[in-house]
C-alpha positions in Angstrom: 40.6 1.6 -40.1 43.7 3.1 -38.4 43.0 5.6 -35.7 45.0 8.3 -37.5 42.9 8.0 -40.7 39.7 8.2 -38.6 40.9 11.3 -36.8 42.0 12.9 -40.0 38.6 12.3 -41.5 36.9 13.7 -38.4 39.0 16.9 -38.6 38.1 17.0 -42.3 34.4 16.8 -41.3 34.9 19.8 -38.9 36.5 21.7 -41.8 33.6 20.7 -44.2 31.0 21.9 -41.6 32.8 25.1 -41.1 33.0 25.7 -44.9 29.2 24.9 -45.2 28.4 27.3 -42.4 30.4 30.1 -44.0 28.8 29.6 -47.4 25.3 29.0 -46.0 25.6 32.3 -43.9 26.3 34.2 -47.1 23.2 32.7 -48.8 21.2 33.4 -45.6 22.2 37.1 -45.8 21.3 37.2 -49.5 17.9 35.6 -48.9 17.1 37.0 -45.5 13.8 38.6 -46.5 12.3 35.3 -47.6 13.8 32.9 -45.0 11.3 31.9 -42.3 13.5 29.3 -40.7 14.2 30.3 -37.1 14.9 28.6 -33.8 11.9 26.3 -33.2 11.0 26.0 -36.9 11.1 22.3 -37.3 8.8 20.9 -40.1 12.0 19.8 -41.9 13.2 18.0 -38.8 11.6 14.7 -39.6 12.0 11.3 -37.9 14.0 8.7 -39.7 16.9 11.0 -40.8 20.3 9.2 -41.2 23.8 10.4 -41.3 27.2 8.9 -42.2 29.1 7.4 -39.3 31.7 10.2 -39.4 28.9 12.7 -38.7 27.4 10.4 -36.0 30.8 10.6 -34.3 30.7 14.3 -34.2 27.3 14.1 -32.5 28.6 11.5 -30.0 31.6 13.7 -29.2 29.7 16.9 -28.9 26.5 15.8 -27.3 27.6 12.8 -25.3 25.9 13.9 -22.1 22.6 14.3 -23.9 23.0 10.9 -25.4 23.8 9.3 -22.1 21.2 11.1 -19.9 18.7 12.7 -22.1 15.8 11.2 -23.9 15.0 11.5 -27.7 12.1 13.6 -28.8 9.0 11.5 -29.3 8.7 9.7 -32.6 7.4 11.6 -35.5 10.1 14.3 -35.4 13.9 14.4 -35.1 15.1 12.7 -32.0 17.3 15.8 -31.2 14.4 18.4 -31.0 13.5 19.8 -27.5 9.9 20.3 -26.5 9.7 23.7 -28.2 11.1 22.3 -31.5 14.6 23.7 -31.1 17.7 21.6 -32.0 19.6 20.3 -29.0 22.7 19.6 -31.1 22.7 22.7 -33.2 26.5 23.2 -33.0 27.1 19.6 -33.9 24.2 19.1 -36.3 24.9 17.2 -39.6 25.4 18.6 -43.0 21.8 18.2 -44.2 20.6 20.3 -41.4 23.1 23.1 -42.1 21.5 23.9 -45.5 17.8 23.4 -44.7 15.6 26.2 -46.0 18.0 27.7 -48.5 17.3 27.7 -52.3 18.8 24.5 -53.7 20.2 23.9 -57.1 21.4 20.6 -58.7 21.9 19.0 -62.1 20.0 15.9 -63.0 20.2 13.7 -66.1 17.0 13.6 -68.2 15.9 10.0 -68.5 14.8 10.4 -72.1 17.4 12.7 -73.7 20.3 12.1 -71.4 20.8 15.9 -71.2 21.8 17.5 -67.9 18.9 19.5 -66.5 19.1 22.1 -63.8 16.7 21.6 -60.9 15.8 24.0 -58.1 13.8 23.7 -54.9 13.2 25.5 -51.6 11.3 24.9 -48.4 7.6 25.8 -49.0 7.8 28.1 -46.0 10.5 30.1 -47.8 9.0 30.1 -51.3 7.7 33.6 -51.2 10.1 36.0 -52.9 12.0 36.0 -56.1 11.2 33.1 -58.3 13.9 30.5 -58.0 14.3 30.4 -61.8 15.5 34.0 -61.8 18.3 33.5 -59.2 21.8 33.4 -60.4 23.4 29.9 -59.8 25.6 31.3 -57.0 22.5 32.5 -55.2 21.4 28.9 -54.6 23.0 26.0 -52.5 24.8 23.7 -55.0 23.9 20.1 -54.3 26.7 17.8 -55.1 30.2 19.0 -54.1 29.7 19.0 -50.3 27.9 15.7 -50.5 30.9 14.2 -52.5 33.3 15.6 -49.9 31.3 14.1 -47.1 31.2 10.7 -48.8 35.0 10.7 -49.2 35.4 11.7 -45.5 33.1 8.7 -44.7 35.2 6.4 -46.8 38.4 7.7 -45.0 36.7 7.4 -41.6 36.3 3.7 -42.1 33.5 2.6 -44.3 31.8 2.6 -47.6 29.6 5.6 -48.4 26.5 3.7 -48.0 26.8 3.0 -44.3 24.2 5.3 -42.5 23.3 5.7 -38.9 19.8 6.7 -37.9 19.8 9.8 -35.7 17.4 8.3 -33.3 19.6 5.3 -32.9 22.4 7.4 -31.4 20.4 7.5 -28.2 20.2 3.7 -28.1 23.9 3.2 -28.6 25.1 5.1 -25.5 
């Protein structure tokens, strides 16, 4: 893939992450009373997470020193957690980490009828509060659009959408 295309896709990723941050902050303000996610809250930060190569590149560029001289968190949790459970790459974290804890909303096709059904979910730590079913659609993070943008950026960066990089593996590549 030409370097220009890769750089354009990388800049697009930075724009996507900025957009996600802005939208997620608005939802965080709306749901502040129910959200228990704070620095060091890491039950969602599981081992085995993967990202597209374009997001792996952001981590490499932003956390190169950590990847070269640091050690991954012990297996069983995300490689990028520190000893207290805080994220060591928070500024450069991937999309999936930017929306953790928020009320989620997506459409799914019913296997029997073929009808589109709305689904909702939230981290169990943040479940207390208004029932998810009563929230307006705009009060939930919409699964779909950002993921599609990210897949297109990955394609432009130089590979099919299915190419994934294990977060833990980033330590092994430096």
